[in-house]
FIGUNU-301116 format. One line per 8 residues: number of its first residue (from 1); their letters; for each residue x, y, z of N, C-alpha, C. Coordinates in Angstrom, 3 decimals. Example, Ala and Ser with C-alpha at 12.3 -4.5 7.8 and 13.67 -1.06 7.14 Angstrom:
REM residues 2
1 = AS = 13.190/-5.690/7.800/12.300/-4.500/7.800/13.200/-3.300/7.800; 12.850/-2.250/7.080/13.670/-1.060/7.140/12.900/0.030/7.870
***
This chain:
REM residues 333
1 = MNALLFER = 19.094/16.588/-13.287/18.324/16.921/-12.096/19.014/18.158/-11.397; 18.179/18.920/-10.744/18.687/20.074/-10.021/19.696/19.701/-8.973; 20.948/20.227/-9.088/21.988/19.831/-8.142/21.703/20.302/-6.745; 20.805/21.236/-6.547/20.433/21.678/-5.212/19.824/20.620/-4.346; 19.219/19.613/-5.043/18.614/18.533/-4.355/19.577/17.749/-3.445; 20.893/17.747/-3.802/21.854/17.005/-3.067/22.899/17.895/-2.338; 22.580/19.183/-2.138/23.526/20.075/-1.522/23.712/19.725/-0.060; 22.724/19.127/0.591/22.924/18.764/2.031/22.473/17.335/2.150
9 = PVWFATGA = 22.907/16.658/3.190/22.578/15.252/3.361/21.096/14.967/3.344; 20.699/13.992/2.570/19.312/13.550/2.545/19.291/12.023/2.739; 18.057/11.474/2.913/18.056/10.008/3.251/18.229/9.174/2.059; 18.122/9.692/0.833/18.402/8.822/-0.316/19.532/9.396/-1.099; 20.124/8.562/-1.966/21.281/8.957/-2.707/21.108/8.475/-4.189; 21.793/9.110/-5.074/21.640/8.675/-6.462/22.094/7.256/-6.658; 21.176/6.456/-7.223/21.521/5.035/-7.578/21.249/4.045/-6.435; 21.194/4.480/-5.222/20.962/3.491/-4.126/20.408/4.186/-2.859
17 = LMLEEEAQ = 19.639/3.470/-2.146/19.198/4.035/-0.808/20.231/3.874/0.253; 20.171/4.673/1.255/21.051/4.535/2.393/20.772/3.133/2.990; 21.798/2.585/3.586/21.624/1.310/4.247/20.433/1.416/5.331; 19.600/0.396/5.373/18.437/0.532/6.179/18.722/0.792/7.636; 19.764/0.195/8.232/20.055/0.490/9.620/20.460/1.902/9.876; 21.132/2.523/8.838/21.434/3.932/9.032/20.226/4.836/8.812; 19.408/4.437/7.819/18.226/5.216/7.527/17.282/5.231/8.703; 17.176/4.143/9.382/16.157/4.058/10.481/16.563/4.921/11.640
25 = ERDEFIYH = 17.784/5.361/11.721/18.181/6.254/12.763/17.727/7.688/12.494; 17.268/7.982/11.301/16.793/9.308/10.940/15.414/9.531/11.427; 15.077/10.801/11.815/13.754/11.091/12.233/12.717/10.879/11.200; 13.006/10.988/9.927/11.981/10.892/8.886/11.367/9.570/8.892; 11.946/8.478/9.452/11.355/7.213/9.434/10.447/7.013/10.640; 10.365/7.963/11.560/9.504/7.791/12.702/8.014/7.777/12.231; 7.710/8.587/11.274/6.324/8.705/10.826/6.032/7.863/9.576; 6.818/8.023/8.552/6.516/7.376/7.227/7.708/7.330/6.401
33 = RPVLVREA = 7.906/6.257/5.670/9.024/6.108/4.759/8.457/6.355/3.323; 8.693/7.558/2.753/8.135/7.845/1.463/8.754/6.991/0.331; 8.055/6.910/-0.773/8.408/5.992/-1.882/8.789/6.765/-3.097; 9.743/6.275/-3.876/10.124/6.888/-5.150/10.425/8.367/-5.062; 11.080/8.825/-4.017/11.282/10.220/-3.791/12.242/10.782/-4.910; 13.347/10.141/-5.127/14.340/10.666/-6.122/13.725/10.715/-7.471; 13.007/9.641/-7.887/12.436/9.539/-9.209/11.330/10.634/-9.352; 10.517/10.758/-8.327/9.384/11.708/-8.435/9.880/13.133/-8.538
41 = VELLAPRA = 10.880/13.546/-7.751/11.354/14.936/-7.738/12.086/15.184/-9.103; 12.817/14.174/-9.553/13.610/14.344/-10.747/12.612/14.579/-11.977; 11.530/13.819/-11.965/10.573/13.973/-13.061/9.673/15.197/-12.904; 9.434/15.575/-11.671/8.638/16.857/-11.485/9.446/18.045/-11.958; 10.799/18.009/-11.809/11.662/19.028/-12.232/11.192/20.432/-11.771; 10.999/20.614/-10.450/10.477/21.959/-10.013/11.458/23.069/-10.215; 10.966/24.222/-10.542/11.836/25.426/-10.713/12.063/26.060/-9.338; 13.194/26.594/-9.113/13.440/27.389/-7.906/12.447/28.555/-7.820
49 = GALVLDAT = 11.815/28.701/-6.659/10.869/29.783/-6.497/9.436/29.468/-6.916; 9.218/28.334/-7.652/7.887/27.873/-8.058/7.160/27.344/-6.870; 5.840/27.355/-6.852/5.069/26.758/-5.812/4.548/25.387/-6.302; 4.996/24.326/-5.511/4.596/22.962/-5.810/3.604/22.509/-4.801; 2.549/21.857/-5.206/1.559/21.294/-4.282/1.875/19.862/-3.958; 2.116/19.601/-2.695/2.255/18.227/-2.194/0.861/17.904/-1.621; 0.051/17.227/-2.420/-1.345/17.050/-2.106/-1.613/16.016/-1.039; -0.612/15.215/-0.721/-0.757/14.155/0.304/0.581/14.118/1.101
57 = CGGGGHSE = 0.859/15.080/1.900/2.208/15.241/2.427/2.626/14.191/3.394; 1.723/13.512/4.120/2.167/12.482/5.058/3.054/13.053/6.049; 4.283/12.421/6.191/5.248/12.886/7.133/6.159/13.997/6.555; 5.929/14.354/5.250/6.718/15.432/4.714/7.900/15.010/3.888; 8.040/13.785/3.547/9.303/13.289/2.877/9.368/13.844/1.471; 8.338/13.763/0.679/8.362/14.398/-0.623/8.508/15.909/-0.566; 7.768/16.518/0.363/7.873/17.956/0.504/9.289/18.395/0.771; 9.956/17.684/1.677/11.346/18.053/2.018/12.262/17.995/0.789
65 = AILQTGAD = 12.145/16.938/0.044/12.946/16.811/-1.215/12.685/17.901/-2.187; 11.440/18.297/-2.347/11.059/19.348/-3.251/11.589/20.681/-2.756; 11.459/20.973/-1.474/11.914/22.218/-0.921/13.492/22.345/-1.073; 14.185/21.226/-1.033/15.658/21.228/-1.237/16.055/21.597/-2.630; 15.128/21.645/-3.554/15.459/22.052/-4.947/15.352/23.557/-5.078; 14.866/24.247/-4.048/14.631/25.690/-4.060/13.216/26.102/-4.377; 12.350/25.149/-4.629/10.968/25.430/-4.827/10.245/25.655/-3.501; 9.063/26.326/-3.519/8.280/26.422/-2.330/7.219/25.317/-2.406
73 = VLALDQDP = 6.568/25.016/-1.274/5.612/23.930/-1.217/4.401/24.349/-0.420; 3.262/24.009/-1.022/1.984/24.013/-0.284/1.597/22.556/-0.033; 1.644/22.120/1.254/1.450/20.778/1.652/0.056/20.541/2.271; -0.617/19.606/1.745/-1.940/19.241/2.248/-1.953/17.818/2.774; -2.830/17.548/3.730/-3.122/16.203/4.227/-4.431/16.306/4.996; -5.289/15.247/4.858/-6.524/15.223/5.607/-6.356/14.715/7.001; -5.231/14.114/7.283/-4.894/13.565/8.565/-4.211/14.568/9.478; -4.802/15.010/10.589/-4.163/16.043/11.416/-2.876/15.604/12.027
81 = DAIAEATK = -2.708/14.217/12.227/-1.465/13.756/12.724/-0.335/13.942/11.749; -0.647/13.754/10.423/0.349/13.968/9.378/0.712/15.383/9.289; -0.195/16.345/9.423/0.105/17.765/9.318/1.020/18.164/10.538; 0.751/17.577/11.709/1.566/17.885/12.898/3.008/17.384/12.672; 3.119/16.209/12.122/4.434/15.597/11.930/5.205/16.404/10.804; 4.583/16.706/9.767/5.221/17.424/8.671/5.586/18.848/9.088; 4.779/19.452/9.969/5.077/20.769/10.478/6.436/20.754/11.229; 6.645/19.759/12.049/7.916/19.621/12.792/9.070/19.348/11.828
89 = RLKEFGDH = 8.848/18.463/10.885/9.952/18.122/10.020/10.367/19.259/9.089; 9.421/20.037/8.681/9.749/21.104/7.660/9.908/22.475/8.245; 9.979/22.598/9.588/9.996/23.915/10.189/11.227/24.729/9.766; 12.297/24.093/9.417/13.569/24.857/9.036/13.352/25.571/7.708; 12.361/25.187/6.948/12.166/25.876/5.669/11.381/27.162/5.796; 10.871/27.409/6.995/10.217/28.732/7.251/9.036/28.955/6.345; 8.969/30.181/5.781/7.792/30.521/4.978/7.857/30.058/3.589; 8.845/29.166/3.253/8.882/28.470/1.983/7.911/27.331/1.904
97 = VTLRKANF = 7.323/26.966/3.009/6.385/25.872/3.057/5.086/26.357/3.848; 3.934/25.990/3.287/2.662/26.249/3.921/1.904/24.917/4.035; 1.415/24.675/5.236/0.706/23.440/5.452/-0.795/23.650/5.842; -1.659/22.858/5.194/-3.088/22.972/5.453/-3.692/21.579/5.612; -4.581/21.430/6.566/-5.336/20.203/6.701/-6.508/20.211/5.719; -6.429/19.331/4.697/-7.488/19.287/3.672/-7.297/18.022/2.851; -8.393/17.494/2.359/-8.365/16.438/1.380/-8.014/17.053/0.021; -7.162/16.377/-0.738/-6.700/16.976/-2.041/-7.817/17.163/-3.011
105 = RHADRVLD = -8.967/16.578/-2.812/-10.089/16.757/-3.733/-10.532/18.253/-3.603; -10.188/18.882/-2.499/-10.552/20.273/-2.354/-9.344/21.233/-2.464; -8.369/20.808/-3.271/-7.151/21.604/-3.461/-7.494/22.906/-3.995; -8.444/23.038/-4.909/-8.769/24.286/-5.483/-9.285/25.304/-4.478; -10.025/24.802/-3.445/-10.498/25.684/-2.376/-9.301/26.236/-1.517; -8.335/25.364/-1.286/-7.175/25.794/-0.467/-6.359/26.843/-1.310; -6.139/26.564/-2.581/-5.442/27.503/-3.425/-6.192/28.869/-3.471; -7.477/28.864/-3.621/-8.211/30.099/-3.559/-7.996/30.834/-2.238
113 = AVGVERIG = -8.033/30.051/-1.132/-7.925/30.678/0.180/-6.557/31.326/0.405; -5.521/30.763/-0.186/-4.203/31.336/-0.002/-3.816/32.305/-1.159; -4.768/32.540/-2.021/-4.531/33.504/-3.121/-3.614/33.070/-4.215; -3.653/31.749/-4.519/-2.728/31.250/-5.611/-3.675/30.764/-6.725; -3.369/31.260/-7.944/-4.120/30.922/-9.171/-3.537/29.666/-9.834; -2.206/29.695/-9.994/-1.553/28.591/-10.726/-0.376/28.072/-9.910; -0.130/26.731/-10.068/0.939/26.095/-9.310/2.009/25.532/-10.279; 3.248/25.443/-9.823/4.328/25.040/-10.667/4.606/23.549/-10.582
121 = GAILDLGV = 3.640/22.742/-10.101/3.811/21.311/-10.033/2.973/20.774/-8.925; 2.768/19.416/-8.955/1.994/18.731/-7.951/2.382/17.264/-7.809; 2.306/16.817/-6.613/2.562/15.377/-6.400/1.522/14.789/-5.514; 1.060/13.593/-5.806/0.099/12.871/-4.990/0.692/11.509/-4.732; 0.878/11.169/-3.422/1.281/9.837/-2.977/0.052/9.187/-2.348; -0.555/8.210/-2.996/-1.831/7.647/-2.578/-1.718/6.538/-1.562; -0.512/6.302/-1.007/-0.355/5.196/-0.023/-0.781/5.602/1.344; -1.062/4.584/2.129/-1.330/4.804/3.579/-0.008/4.909/4.284
129 = SSRQLENA = 0.102/5.789/5.198/1.378/6.016/5.861/1.667/4.898/6.815; 3.003/4.766/7.087/3.429/3.701/8.042/2.853/3.882/9.433; 2.746/5.160/9.814/2.159/5.460/11.157/0.711/5.021/11.240; -0.027/5.313/10.151/-1.452/4.901/10.141/-1.611/3.409/10.267; -0.749/2.661/9.499/-0.853/1.238/9.464/-0.438/0.607/10.827; 0.525/1.241/11.503/1.085/0.678/12.724/0.376/1.128/14.014; -0.435/2.209/13.909/-1.127/2.701/15.082/-2.508/1.909/15.188; -2.588/1.001/16.147/-3.759/0.160/16.236/-5.038/0.962/16.403
137 = ERGFSLMR = -4.956/2.112/17.062/-6.149/2.901/17.351/-6.767/3.479/16.093; -5.981/3.538/14.922/-6.628/4.056/13.712/-7.413/2.987/12.931; -7.211/1.720/13.319/-8.005/0.653/12.781/-7.637/0.113/11.362; -6.446/0.500/10.915/-6.016/-0.006/9.620/-5.257/-1.343/9.722; -4.778/-1.690/10.886/-3.840/-2.815/10.989/-4.537/-4.182/11.021; -3.932/-5.115/10.352/-4.315/-6.527/10.412/-3.632/-7.261/11.537; -2.579/-6.696/12.079/-1.763/-7.387/13.046/-1.918/-6.835/14.507; -2.514/-5.635/14.637/-2.665/-5.067/15.961/-4.179/-4.846/16.140
145 = NGPLDMRM = -4.702/-5.185/17.274/-6.146/-5.053/17.497/-6.478/-3.572/17.811; -7.541/-3.119/17.244/-8.026/-1.726/17.485/-9.506/-1.583/16.987; -10.054/-0.446/17.181/-11.435/-0.230/16.727/-11.540/-0.316/15.206; -12.662/-0.746/14.666/-12.859/-0.730/13.214/-13.182/0.699/12.788; -12.093/1.462/12.577/-12.230/2.862/12.286/-11.873/3.114/10.814; -10.574/3.234/10.540/-10.007/3.402/9.190/-10.252/4.747/8.584; -10.601/5.749/9.356/-10.747/7.089/8.822/-9.440/7.782/8.683; -9.122/8.254/7.472/-7.922/9.086/7.327/-8.152/10.465/8.015
153 = DPATEKTA = -9.346/10.990/7.915/-9.677/12.231/8.619/-10.668/11.864/9.791; -10.138/11.938/11.041/-10.981/11.531/12.163/-12.239/12.368/12.346; -12.338/13.471/11.586/-13.466/14.327/11.750/-14.705/13.879/10.939; -14.468/12.948/9.971/-15.552/12.396/9.186/-16.345/11.373/9.957; -17.470/10.991/9.497/-18.431/10.178/10.282/-18.323/8.644/9.984; -18.270/8.313/8.721/-18.329/6.882/8.359/-17.104/6.123/8.819; -17.291/4.974/9.472/-16.208/4.136/9.937/-16.311/2.776/9.285; -15.233/1.966/9.379/-15.304/0.632/8.867/-16.329/-0.256/9.596
161 = GAIINSYS = -16.423/-0.009/10.933/-17.372/-0.766/11.775/-18.813/-0.492/11.293; -19.151/0.776/11.001/-20.446/1.123/10.505/-20.769/0.377/9.236; -19.795/0.276/8.349/-19.988/-0.418/7.048/-20.282/-1.887/7.275; -19.348/-2.542/8.035/-19.457/-3.973/8.265/-20.723/-4.369/8.927; -21.252/-3.540/9.837/-22.423/-3.883/10.613/-23.713/-3.409/10.062; -23.686/-2.607/8.993/-24.959/-2.057/8.481/-25.189/-2.292/6.974; -24.111/-2.504/6.211/-24.340/-2.766/4.750/-25.011/-4.136/4.572; -25.817/-4.202/3.549/-26.493/-5.493/3.213/-25.459/-6.510/2.677
169 = EEDLTRLF = -25.874/-7.709/2.635/-24.967/-8.761/2.067/-24.596/-8.414/0.631; -25.538/-7.905/-0.138/-25.265/-7.591/-1.489/-24.282/-6.454/-1.560; -24.463/-5.408/-0.739/-23.592/-4.295/-0.836/-22.178/-4.620/-0.376; -22.078/-5.543/0.672/-20.767/-5.957/1.117/-20.059/-6.777/0.032; -20.843/-7.612/-0.621/-20.259/-8.423/-1.714/-19.724/-7.461/-2.801; -20.480/-6.469/-3.219/-20.025/-5.535/-4.209/-18.748/-4.803/-3.785; -18.795/-4.406/-2.555/-17.675/-3.685/-2.002/-16.379/-4.517/-2.015; -16.455/-5.742/-1.488/-15.254/-6.594/-1.463/-14.799/-7.006/-2.855
177 = RDLGEEPA = -15.753/-7.131/-3.753/-15.395/-7.575/-5.106/-14.852/-6.432/-5.941; -15.512/-5.239/-5.888/-15.132/-4.115/-6.755/-13.927/-3.365/-6.206; -13.880/-3.050/-4.917/-12.785/-2.268/-4.369/-11.644/-3.146/-3.839; -11.991/-4.330/-3.309/-10.961/-5.199/-2.780/-10.448/-6.240/-3.813; -11.206/-6.364/-4.868/-10.869/-7.434/-5.868/-10.692/-8.758/-5.239; -11.635/-9.035/-4.285/-11.534/-10.293/-3.491/-12.341/-11.403/-4.186; -11.718/-12.487/-4.546/-12.459/-13.632/-5.263/-13.547/-14.258/-4.339; -13.342/-14.254/-3.055/-14.321/-14.891/-2.177/-15.308/-13.824/-1.575
185 = ARRIASAI = -15.518/-12.772/-2.339/-16.346/-11.672/-1.795/-17.709/-12.126/-1.263; -18.373/-12.971/-2.053/-19.776/-13.332/-1.674/-19.751/-14.204/-0.392; -18.830/-15.124/-0.321/-18.718/-16.052/0.855/-18.458/-15.236/2.133; -17.494/-14.334/1.997/-17.076/-13.484/3.100/-18.290/-12.590/3.574; -18.970/-11.979/2.622/-20.065/-11.057/2.971/-21.182/-11.892/3.615; -21.498/-13.072/3.116/-22.543/-13.948/3.697/-22.218/-14.321/5.176; -20.968/-14.709/5.392/-20.539/-15.096/6.688/-20.599/-13.967/7.685; -20.169/-12.752/7.212/-20.171/-11.548/8.071/-21.595/-11.244/8.525
193 = VKQRKVAQ = -22.528/-11.240/7.567/-23.903/-10.927/7.849/-24.491/-11.904/8.909; -24.186/-13.196/8.798/-24.667/-14.196/9.729/-24.010/-13.988/11.113; -22.718/-13.704/11.141/-22.034/-13.548/12.461/-22.437/-12.262/13.160; -22.696/-11.206/12.389/-23.095/-9.965/13.079/-24.490/-9.988/13.701; -25.283/-10.998/13.309/-26.619/-11.132/13.976/-26.440/-11.611/15.403; -25.329/-12.373/15.644/-25.031/-12.839/16.997/-24.346/-11.711/17.781; -23.291/-11.160/17.210/-22.575/-10.062/17.828/-21.934/-9.184/16.761; -22.124/-7.947/16.857/-21.559/-7.030/15.870/-20.020/-6.964/15.984
201 = FRETLPLA = -19.386/-6.679/14.872/-17.948/-6.568/14.806/-17.535/-5.122/15.364; -16.618/-5.109/16.303/-16.193/-3.810/16.904/-14.693/-3.567/16.674; -13.963/-4.625/16.464/-12.512/-4.504/16.444/-11.894/-5.206/15.216; -10.672/-4.828/14.934/-10.065/-5.315/13.690/-9.656/-6.804/13.707; -9.046/-7.248/14.763/-8.627/-8.625/14.805/-9.699/-9.661/14.760; -10.831/-9.497/15.432/-11.920/-10.440/15.294/-12.382/-10.551/13.873; -12.493/-9.418/13.190/-12.895/-9.419/11.788/-11.855/-10.110/10.908; -10.568/-9.780/11.147/-9.540/-10.477/10.364/-9.503/-11.952/10.547
209 = RAIEKIVG = -9.695/-12.411/11.800/-9.747/-13.837/12.070/-10.992/-14.523/11.495; -12.100/-13.816/11.510/-13.312/-14.412/10.907/-13.104/-14.590/9.379; -12.455/-13.645/8.766/-12.217/-13.786/7.320/-11.237/-14.937/7.030; -10.201/-15.001/7.870/-9.178/-16.128/7.716/-9.892/-17.479/7.835; -10.811/-17.531/8.780/-11.493/-18.800/8.968/-12.360/-19.198/7.789; -12.865/-18.194/7.110/-13.740/-18.441/5.965/-12.899/-18.909/4.698; -11.811/-18.183/4.449/-11.102/-18.473/3.206/-9.790/-19.224/3.378; -9.324/-19.411/4.625/-8.009/-20.052/4.846/-6.844/-19.168/4.561
217 = RHGRRHPA = -5.712/-19.657/4.960/-4.488/-18.858/4.728/-3.649/-19.591/3.634; -3.221/-18.809/2.612/-2.422/-19.316/1.518/-1.311/-18.370/1.277; -0.071/-18.733/1.581/1.069/-17.873/1.377/1.245/-16.872/2.511; 2.076/-15.858/2.354/2.433/-14.935/3.364/1.408/-13.813/3.521; 0.611/-13.582/2.511/-0.267/-12.441/2.610/-1.467/-12.830/3.454; -1.893/-11.922/4.355/-3.041/-12.213/5.227/-4.268/-12.259/4.409; -5.121/-13.264/4.621/-6.290/-13.441/3.803/-7.345/-12.326/3.931; -7.212/-11.452/4.922/-8.214/-10.324/5.067/-7.665/-9.059/4.411
225 = TQVFQALR = -6.473/-9.087/3.826/-5.884/-7.889/3.246/-6.784/-7.174/2.264; -7.378/-7.877/1.323/-8.201/-7.218/0.309/-9.543/-6.714/0.869; -10.037/-7.371/1.862/-11.296/-6.870/2.468/-10.983/-5.576/3.234; -9.894/-5.549/3.974/-9.498/-4.355/4.661/-9.200/-3.178/3.715; -8.580/-3.511/2.572/-8.346/-2.461/1.612/-9.642/-1.862/1.077; -10.667/-2.784/0.826/-11.956/-2.258/0.398/-12.656/-1.416/1.409; -12.588/-1.830/2.628/-13.216/-1.022/3.689/-12.559/0.362/3.818; -11.225/0.365/3.778/-10.489/1.646/3.884/-10.889/2.576/2.695
233 = MEVNDELG = -10.964/1.997/1.516/-11.246/2.789/0.338/-12.737/3.341/0.426; -13.659/2.520/0.928/-15.032/2.977/1.072/-15.197/4.014/2.155; -14.526/3.815/3.249/-14.663/4.793/4.358/-14.197/6.197/3.915; -13.115/6.260/3.174/-12.472/7.483/2.773/-12.813/7.934/1.368; -13.744/7.209/0.682/-14.121/7.528/-0.700/-12.845/7.839/-1.519; -11.895/6.873/-1.498/-10.594/7.199/-2.108/-10.642/7.344/-3.635; -11.420/6.491/-4.316/-11.517/6.647/-5.765/-12.267/7.854/-6.163; -13.323/8.266/-5.375/-14.017/9.465/-5.726/-13.112/10.692/-5.489
241 = ALEEGLRV = -12.350/10.634/-4.417/-11.434/11.786/-4.126/-10.359/11.881/-5.198; -9.901/10.720/-5.680/-8.829/10.693/-6.698/-9.369/11.254/-8.021; -10.606/10.821/-8.414/-11.162/11.294/-9.645/-11.358/12.860/-9.595; -11.847/13.341/-8.518/-12.038/14.775/-8.381/-10.773/15.502/-8.277; -9.822/14.978/-7.461/-8.525/15.627/-7.253/-7.680/15.771/-8.487; -7.622/14.717/-9.240/-6.850/14.783/-10.532/-7.360/15.916/-11.384; -8.673/16.107/-11.453/-9.188/17.155/-12.319/-8.908/18.567/-11.754; -9.209/18.794/-10.467/-8.988/20.122/-9.942/-7.530/20.498/-9.889
249 = ITDRLEPG = -6.594/19.592/-9.609/-5.187/19.916/-9.521/-4.712/20.157/-10.883; -4.975/19.299/-11.866/-4.431/19.502/-13.193/-4.910/20.840/-13.785; -6.176/21.208/-13.510/-6.669/22.476/-14.014/-5.912/23.695/-13.444; -5.235/23.549/-12.270/-4.529/24.660/-11.657/-3.035/24.655/-12.056; -2.549/23.742/-12.784/-1.126/23.737/-13.157/-0.839/24.792/-14.191; 0.261/25.469/-14.104/0.673/26.453/-15.101/1.319/25.706/-16.264; 1.317/26.273/-17.450/1.938/25.566/-18.610/3.385/25.188/-18.300; 3.681/23.901/-18.681/5.048/23.379/-18.386/5.210/22.739/-17.046
257 = ARIAVISF = 4.237/22.946/-16.128/4.322/22.279/-14.861/3.880/20.892/-14.918; 4.305/20.011/-14.040/4.023/18.597/-14.091/3.276/18.149/-12.845; 2.521/17.043/-13.102/1.834/16.374/-11.982/2.422/14.928/-11.926; 2.762/14.517/-10.711/3.285/13.151/-10.434/2.356/12.450/-9.454; 1.949/11.227/-9.834/1.034/10.471/-9.009/1.663/9.114/-8.700; 1.733/8.744/-7.419/2.229/7.452/-6.998/1.021/6.650/-6.482; 0.729/5.583/-7.151/-0.402/4.731/-6.708/0.119/3.368/-6.256; -0.761/2.605/-5.535/-0.306/1.387/-4.914/-1.166/0.175/-5.181
265 = HSLEDRMV = -2.214/0.353/-5.969/-3.015/-0.827/-6.412/-3.658/-0.576/-7.740; -4.153/-1.597/-8.348/-4.534/-1.517/-9.752/-5.674/-0.567/-10.038; -6.602/-0.398/-9.084/-7.777/0.465/-9.281/-7.313/1.914/-9.385; -6.426/2.283/-8.459/-5.881/3.688/-8.530/-5.053/3.864/-9.793; -4.177/2.954/-10.054/-3.304/3.143/-11.168/-4.125/3.198/-12.531; -5.114/2.409/-12.604/-5.965/2.392/-13.843/-6.628/3.749/-13.996; -7.132/4.289/-12.855/-7.792/5.629/-12.938/-6.791/6.710/-13.326; -5.617/6.695/-12.738/-4.579/7.731/-13.144/-4.216/7.557/-14.602
273 = KNFLRDRS = -3.961/6.284/-15.006/-3.546/6.107/-16.420/-4.630/6.534/-17.369; -5.913/6.235/-17.084/-6.994/6.642/-18.016/-7.130/8.181/-17.990; -6.987/8.806/-16.871/-7.152/10.275/-16.813/-6.047/10.976/-17.645; -4.834/10.504/-17.421/-3.725/11.114/-18.194/-3.884/10.811/-19.681; -4.315/9.628/-20.024/-4.583/9.281/-21.429/-5.583/10.157/-22.054; -6.738/10.307/-21.363/-7.836/11.048/-21.876/-7.536/12.513/-21.993; -6.685/13.048/-21.128/-6.286/14.454/-21.216/-5.110/14.684/-22.092; -4.535/13.657/-22.730/-3.351/13.864/-23.539/-3.497/13.512/-25.038
281 = REYVDRPE = -4.506/12.703/-25.397/-4.621/12.330/-26.759/-5.212/13.435/-27.604; -4.707/13.581/-28.822/-5.136/14.660/-29.739/-6.504/14.466/-30.245; -6.927/13.214/-30.499/-8.250/13.004/-31.117/-8.989/11.951/-30.319; -10.281/12.084/-30.353/-11.183/11.051/-29.731/-12.153/10.541/-30.805; -12.548/9.284/-30.666/-13.447/8.750/-31.623/-14.553/7.935/-30.900; -15.723/7.949/-31.506/-16.846/7.194/-31.011/-17.496/6.425/-32.177; -18.129/5.321/-31.890/-18.740/4.540/-32.972/-19.784/5.302/-33.800; -20.467/6.232/-33.153/-21.526/6.977/-33.884/-21.010/8.148/-34.681
289 = WPEPRENI = -19.648/8.454/-34.545/-19.035/9.531/-35.317/-18.532/9.040/-36.666; -18.702/9.872/-37.710/-18.138/9.463/-39.018/-16.606/9.484/-39.032; -16.040/10.240/-38.187/-14.505/10.306/-38.115/-14.127/10.870/-36.766; -12.850/10.625/-36.420/-12.345/11.127/-35.085/-12.453/12.652/-35.063; -12.644/13.186/-33.863/-12.684/14.617/-33.625/-11.561/15.079/-32.700; -11.234/16.354/-32.824/-10.195/16.957/-31.962/-10.653/16.792/-30.520; -9.696/16.487/-29.704/-9.953/16.348/-28.263/-9.938/17.728/-27.580; -11.099/18.278/-27.287/-11.165/19.576/-26.677/-10.720/19.549/-25.234
297 = ARSLLVIT = -10.624/18.415/-24.592/-10.141/18.337/-23.191/-8.638/18.119/-23.122; -7.961/18.080/-24.201/-6.527/17.854/-24.233/-5.787/18.978/-23.473; -5.040/18.644/-22.476/-4.293/19.634/-21.692/-3.015/19.110/-21.138; -2.654/17.837/-21.405/-1.448/17.178/-20.864/-0.629/16.479/-21.866; 0.669/16.391/-21.604/1.589/15.536/-22.308/2.100/14.470/-21.354; 1.903/13.189/-21.646/2.311/12.118/-20.797/3.875/12.057/-20.825; 4.509/12.058/-19.712/5.973/11.996/-19.578/6.402/10.538/-19.353; 5.585/9.718/-18.807/5.918/8.278/-18.492/4.951/7.414/-19.224
305 = PKPIEPGE = 5.193/7.002/-20.440/4.320/6.085/-21.142/4.084/4.740/-20.349; 5.128/4.366/-19.648/5.000/3.218/-18.710/5.305/3.726/-17.301; 4.649/3.184/-16.285/4.902/3.678/-14.948/6.312/3.377/-14.422; 6.858/4.307/-13.633/8.098/4.059/-12.958/7.835/3.296/-11.660; 8.671/2.233/-11.425/8.505/1.350/-10.315/9.809/1.414/-9.420; 9.700/1.174/-8.100/10.873/1.244/-7.254/11.920/0.209/-7.681; 13.156/0.555/-7.485/14.276/-0.348/-7.827/14.445/-1.409/-6.776; 15.327/-2.333/-7.000/15.526/-3.460/-6.037/15.938/-3.025/-4.700
313 = NEQRFNPR = 16.770/-2.046/-4.575/17.215/-1.585/-3.287/16.102/-0.985/-2.434; 15.291/-0.185/-3.113/14.138/0.435/-2.396/13.162/-0.671/-1.917; 12.857/-1.595/-2.812/11.948/-2.672/-2.492/12.451/-3.537/-1.337; 13.717/-3.764/-1.295/14.370/-4.598/-0.269/14.278/-3.872/1.115; 14.576/-2.545/1.132/14.580/-1.821/2.384/13.190/-1.332/2.763; 12.284/-1.315/1.817/10.934/-0.818/2.118/9.900/-1.739/1.407; 9.554/-2.879/1.952/8.668/-3.835/1.287/7.371/-3.255/0.864; 6.893/-2.199/1.537/5.625/-1.580/1.176/5.723/-0.830/-0.164
321 = ARSAKLRV = 6.913/-0.610/-0.641/7.089/0.089/-1.933/6.881/-0.810/-3.101; 6.818/-2.099/-2.947/6.826/-3.033/-4.056/5.731/-2.787/-5.062; 4.591/-2.394/-4.597/3.451/-2.251/-5.546/3.311/-0.804/-6.056; 4.251/0.086/-5.729/4.102/1.459/-6.073/4.382/1.705/-7.608; 3.583/2.566/-8.207/3.790/2.955/-9.599/3.678/4.481/-9.707; 4.617/5.071/-10.386/4.681/6.524/-10.539/4.375/6.865/-12.015; 3.397/7.764/-12.184/3.054/8.310/-13.497/3.194/9.807/-13.448; 3.654/10.354/-14.526/3.909/11.858/-14.613/3.389/12.407/-15.937
329 = AEKLG = 2.832/13.580/-15.861/2.406/14.297/-17.098/2.670/15.762/-16.946; 2.717/16.473/-18.109/3.096/17.898/-18.098/1.981/18.718/-18.698; 1.645/19.837/-18.107/0.598/20.681/-18.583/1.054/21.395/-19.872; 0.179/21.313/-20.855/0.400/21.984/-22.160/0.133/23.480/-22.070; 0.687/24.224/-22.956/0.538/25.615/-22.962/-0.827/25.966/-23.613
***
């Protein structure tokens, strides 16, 4: 790994994270605690002077680590609060970092606007930031009451409240089952439709309590977790954005540059795994073909046949990291 990464104090260290009580004194934890930073930057292997795209910059944790290697960064985020936080955090890097408010599915538009044809690497962290989860007004929290919002970009129109109060029972069932992987999807959808006829759902905690009443509580995980996940993904079209973003970002990588993706649940990870597989295999085969054919879409080499997961130290100090999976691929010449 590039020794420049450790030339000045950073919040992580080789082999172990800083003690949590020390780390929490650092400003970087005010907004968001990034996951798998050391592993992601090591596998990205950015060249000094290359431009790396941080497609989901959040509070700027991954961007900062990449900048410390000597690479430049173009940082995107659809959340204006994240852009504001990252701007403060990364100001010491001057013109080595450029920040833009944008969804990564539109990364090609941003690159065109700043006059960049090819990039020397890209990272996508698909997790929800700690600030978003803890700010009740954003509507992501199961523990703090707030409006049923859940928009990553406050400028968009669709909210979680609009979905809960307008989708049909069948559409809610599909949503909770397909995006939330919720076993009780139909029961929950039926109960919500009945209750909203009496009074529409406006806030997060009444919805969470209604779901808990329907399915009961088993273990430490809140019974509304998977429904809230499904709503968030629907509000922000997260799988649609990921499908489009993987394609446009990979197409802009220069030969030898790498893309690193950190996902947090099975639907995301499956999409990333399949995309990297489809772009990396030499031949494709179909039942109607007499023999396999050369894969004309082949453009990647998979670097991580199995996903990289957080170590015990990181999981202990950052419980939200437990489900994270990192996959990396390299652009072929």
